[in-house]
N, C-alpha and C positions, 0 to 999 in steps of 0.2 A: 411188374406181376407175371408172375411162369403160370405155365398149363396146369402145372399143382395148385393153382388157386381157384379155381374154378370149374366147371364140368360140362358149360358150352358156351360159345359165341356166335356174339350177330356182329357183321360187316355190314355199317351204315353209313359208309364212307361215300359220297358224292349227293348223298340223298340229303331232301330238304325236307324241313318241316311240311307237311305234318308225318312224312314216310320213317321217318325213325322211328317216333312212336308206336307209328300203326304195326311196324317190320317187329317189334322190341312186344307186341299186345299180343301175336300170333309166336312166336318167338319162344316166352316164357312158357305159353304150355308145355315145351317139348322138353322140360327143366322137372325132374322130378322136387315137388318139396321141399324145400332145405337145401336143395343142391344153387351154386353159383352159377351166374349168367355174364359172359364179360361183355360191355358191346362197345365197340369201337365207332367212333362218329366225326363229322367234319361240318357238322352245322352247328354253328352256336348256340342255338333257341333249345338243343339239349340241357345245358347246364341251368334251364326254368322245368323243360316238359319232363324229363325224367327223375327228377326228384320230386315231383309231383306226380308222376305218375306213380310211384313205387308207393308213395302217402297215400291215396287215393284206394289204390286195389288191395293196398298193404303187403308190399314184396317190404324188402328191406334194403336200401342202399348202403354197401356196406365197403363199400372205398369207389373214389374216383380221382382220376387224375388228368392233366393236361400234358402235351408233351409237343412243342407246337402247332402246329392244326389240328390236333388232335385232341378229342375229346374220349377218354376211355371210363368206363362204371363196373362196375362188379356187385352185381342185386343178387341179391338171396330170396327165392319164390317162395311167396307166404304158403299158407295151407289153401 
C-alpha cells in the first residue's frame, strides 16, 4: 500500500484493545469525508474490532492486509 492510496495514517503498533479503536475514533475525524486513513496495528483483536467500527459508524473498510505481526487497514471515512 503506497502513500498515494491514503490521506492520513494512524500507527497503533504496540497498543492493545481498546486503545487502537479509541485512537481510530479520534483520528478518523482528522480525515475529510471520502478520504482514506491507513491504520497499522499489532493487536490481533483489531481484525474483529476495526471492521465492526466501520460498520457501526458508516465508514468503509476498503482494504486490509497482514504482514507478519502487523495488521494494516485502509478505511474510507463516511460522511
